[in-house]
N, C-alpha and C positions, 0 to 999 in steps of 0.2 A: 780534383777537377773532373767535370763531367766528359764522356767522351767526345761528345758533339763539340765541346768548346776546345777540346785537343785538337779536332780535325778541323777546326775553323782558323785556329792559330797556325797549324801547319800548313793549310791551304793558303794563307795570308803571307805565310813566311815563303813559301814558294813563289808567289806571285812577285814579292819584291825582289826575290832572286832573278827571277825572268825578266822583269823590268829593267834590273841593272845590266843584265846580258845584253838585252834590247838596245839600251843606250850606248853599251859599249861597241855593239856592232854598228850604230849609226854613226858613231864617231870614226870608225875604222872604214867604213864605206866612203864617208866624206873625204878623209884624208887620202884613200886611194884614187877618188875621182879627181882630185887636186893636181895628181902627178899627170905628167904629160904621157908616159908609157905606163899602161899597168896591165895587170893580168885580168882579161875579161872573165876568165873561167872562175877565177878567184872571187870576183866582183859578184858574178851570177850566184854562187854557192853562199857567200855572206848573206846577199839579199833573200835568197830562199831561207837560209836560217832564221833571218830576223823575221820573215813571214811565219815560220813555222811557231816561233816563239810568240808572236803576237796572237797567233790561233790558241796556243796554250794558256796564254793568260786570259782570253776572253772565256775559254771554257771553265777555267777556275774561278774566275769571277761570277760565272753564271751558278757554280756549286755553291756560291757563298749567299745566293739570293733565295730567300725561303720560298717554298712552293705556296702559292696564292691560288685558291680556287676561283674560277671564273664565275 
């Protein structure tokens, strides 16, 4: 297997793992928001982590797009 193909598969696997974590955080945030009393600090931390994951997903997806000369 070529190195670039292995890198592509590794990146794709990481993207899938991050997407799964992102969905899990989304569900946690929704559950917390449904409660009458919740920890706002915990909620902010979860939302921040969710944004970090989204940024990481976008960066990894960009790595999979081949460079096209303008």
